[in-house]
C-alpha positions in Angstrom: -27.2 29.2 -48.6 -24.8 26.4 -49.3 -27.3 23.6 -48.3 -29.7 24.7 -51.0 -27.0 23.9 -53.6 -26.0 20.6 -52.2 -29.5 19.2 -52.0 -29.7 19.3 -48.2 -32.7 20.8 -46.5 -32.6 22.8 -43.3 -35.8 23.0 -41.4 -36.0 23.8 -37.7 -38.8 23.9 -35.3 -39.0 25.6 -32.0 -41.7 24.3 -29.7 -42.8 26.0 -26.6 -43.1 23.8 -23.5 -45.5 21.1 -24.5 -46.8 19.1 -21.6 -43.7 19.2 -19.5 -44.9 18.8 -15.9 -41.5 20.0 -14.4 -42.1 23.5 -15.8 -45.5 24.3 -14.3 -44.5 27.7 -13.0 -42.9 28.8 -16.3 -46.0 27.5 -18.2 -48.4 29.4 -16.0 -46.5 32.6 -16.7 -46.2 32.0 -20.4 -49.9 31.1 -20.9 -50.9 34.6 -19.8 -48.8 36.0 -22.6 -49.7 33.5 -25.3 -52.3 34.7 -27.7 -54.1 31.3 -27.9 -54.2 31.3 -24.1 -53.0 27.7 -23.7 -49.9 25.6 -24.1 -49.5 23.4 -27.2 -49.9 19.7 -27.0 -47.4 17.1 -27.9 -49.8 16.1 -30.8 -49.7 19.6 -32.2 -45.9 19.8 -32.1 -45.5 16.4 -33.7 -48.0 17.2 -36.4 -45.7 20.1 -37.5 -42.6 17.9 -37.3 -44.5 15.3 -39.3 -45.2 17.8 -42.0 -41.6 19.1 -42.1 -40.2 15.7 -42.8 -42.9 14.9 -45.5 -42.5 15.4 -49.2 -45.0 18.3 -48.9 -42.3 20.4 -47.2 -39.8 19.7 -50.0 -39.6 23.4 -51.0 -39.2 24.7 -47.5 -35.6 25.4 -46.7 -33.7 27.4 -44.2 -36.8 28.2 -42.1 -37.4 28.2 -38.4 -41.0 27.3 -37.6 -42.2 28.6 -34.2 -44.7 26.3 -32.6 -45.7 28.6 -29.8 -49.4 29.6 -30.1 -48.3 33.1 -31.3 -46.1 33.8 -28.3 -43.2 35.0 -30.5 -45.4 37.0 -32.8 
């Protein structure tokens, strides 16, 4: 991966709907298929993003982190 050689890091996150009131119908359908049985909170998503931009994530590169309560598992 070219970015690994240039010193650039590539870290992506893919949150599920997190507290979006406009998507209530979609959320109800997804909750039934989510192993944790609930939607994630904005605080949970932001905690992952906070980690990904921290020095502790310095060795993570080229990964997509799903924040979806196990929905995509």
